[in-house]
C-alpha positions in Angstrom: 0.0 0.1 -0.2 1.1 3.1 -0.7 0.1 6.9 0.9 -0.1 9.5 -1.8 -1.3 12.8 -1.6 0.4 14.5 -4.3 3.5 15.8 -2.7 7.0 15.8 -3.8 7.4 13.7 -0.8 4.6 11.3 -1.9 5.8 11.3 -5.6 9.5 10.3 -4.4 8.0 7.3 -2.2 6.0 5.7 -5.2 9.3 5.8 -7.6 11.0 4.2 -4.2 8.5 1.8 -4.1 8.7 0.9 -7.5 12.7 0.6 -7.2 12.1 -1.7 -4.1 8.9 -3.8 -5.1 8.6 -4.1 -8.6 8.8 -7.7 -10.0 9.1 -9.0 -13.3 6.1 -11.4 -12.6 4.1 -8.7 -11.7 3.2 -11.2 -8.4 3.1 -7.7 -6.5 -0.3 -5.5 -6.5 0.4 -2.2 -5.0 -2.7 0.3 -4.0 -2.1 3.7 -3.6 -4.2 5.1 -1.3 -4.9 8.6 -1.1 -6.6 9.8 2.5 -9.3 12.3 2.3 -11.5 14.6 4.6 -15.4 15.6 3.5 -16.0 19.4 3.2 -18.8 19.1 6.0 -16.2 17.2 8.0 -13.4 20.1 7.7 -16.0 22.8 8.2 -17.3 20.6 11.6 -14.3 20.5 13.1 -13.1 24.1 12.3 -16.4 25.2 13.8 -15.7 22.7 17.1 -11.5 24.0 17.1 -12.8 27.6 17.0 -15.8 27.5 19.6 -18.5 27.9 17.4 -21.4 26.0 17.9 -23.6 24.8 14.7 -27.1 26.3 14.3 -28.5 22.5 14.7 -32.2 21.5 12.8 -32.7 19.8 9.8 -29.2 18.2 8.8 -29.4 18.6 4.4 -28.8 15.5 2.7 -24.9 16.2 2.1 -25.0 12.7 -0.3 -26.8 14.5 -3.1 -23.8 17.1 -3.2 -20.7 16.2 -5.0 -17.9 17.1 -2.2 -15.3 19.0 -4.0 -12.7 17.1 -1.2 -13.8 14.3 -3.0 -13.3 15.2 -6.6 -10.1 16.8 -5.6 -8.8 13.5 -3.5 -10.0 11.5 -6.6 -7.8 13.4 -9.2 -4.9 12.9 -7.1 -5.3 9.6 -6.7 -5.1 8.7 -10.3 -2.0 11.0 -10.6 -0.5 8.5 -8.0 -1.9 5.6 -9.7 -0.5 6.8 -12.9 3.2 7.5 -11.8 3.3 3.9 -9.8 2.1 2.3 -13.5 5.0 4.6 -15.1 7.5 3.5 -12.3 6.4 -0.6 -13.3 4.6 -1.3 -10.6 0.9 -3.2 -11.3 -1.4 -0.8 -9.2 -5.4 0.0 -8.3 -6.0 3.2 -6.9 -8.5 3.7 -3.6 -9.6 6.6 -1.4 -10.2 6.1 2.0 -12.3 9.0 4.0 -11.1 10.4 7.3 -12.7 10.3 9.9 -10.3 11.3 12.7 -6.7 11.7 11.6 -4.9 10.7 8.4 -2.5 8.5 10.2 -5.4 6.1 11.6 -7.0 6.2 8.5 -4.2 5.1 6.8 -3.6 2.6 9.4 -7.4 1.0 8.8 -6.7 1.1 5.3 -3.8 -1.3 5.5 -5.4 -3.9 8.0 -8.6 -4.2 5.3 -6.6 -4.7 2.2 -4.2 -6.8 4.9 -1.3 -4.8 3.4 2.0 -6.5 3.3 3.9 -3.2 3.6 3.1 0.6 4.1 5.0 2.9 2.0 4.7 6.9 2.8 7.0 10.0 2.3 8.2 12.4 5.0 8.4 16.3 4.9 11.3 15.6 7.1 10.5 18.8 9.4 12.6 19.4 12.4 12.1 22.1 15.2 9.3 24.0 15.7 7.6 23.0 12.7 8.1 19.1 13.7 6.4 20.4 17.0 3.5 22.5 15.4 2.8 19.8 12.4 2.4 16.1 13.5 3.6 13.9 11.7 1.5 11.6 9.4 4.4 8.8 8.9 5.4 8.6 12.1 1.9 8.0 13.7 1.7 5.5 10.7 5.1 3.9 12.2 4.0 3.7 15.8 0.7 2.8 15.5 0.7 0.2 12.4 1.1 -3.5 13.4 2.4 -3.8 9.5 6.0 -3.2 7.8 6.3 0.6 7.1 8.7 2.4 4.6 9.3 5.9 5.1 11.4 8.0 2.3 12.6 11.6 3.9 12.6 14.1 2.3 16.4 14.2 2.2 16.6 10.9 -0.2 17.5 12.0 -3.8 15.2 11.1 -6.5 15.6 7.8 -8.1 16.7 8.8 -11.8 14.1 8.4 -14.2 
């Protein structure tokens, strides 16, 4: 399973996955996973963090309206699948909706897919930035009971 969000770090992770997981006999099936959070969930989380309460009342049917975040995640995921195929992997794509945190969604997706390994990039932030931004890859590593390949930002890109 390859975590992919469209960032340069996740692109690098896909390339390393191609280097280490590619087999000539096509027995390795990679799944490119993009975690996404619905617009409604984002708005609720921001509202809760700001202390503003929702007005209540009848809930509209959000399933009728296409979520812009879902469409963006689908486009991102398709780009990850194309990249994985370009580096020689046999792959499919999958979106996982974030209910609490991205890392938890990725760990749950790996369990559901019975993934042999999770491949993820890392921004490699240090100092104050590392304290302010939790590391998804670090949380995946700490909470997942599967092997994790973390490709740090300091790795040079693979020659294409």
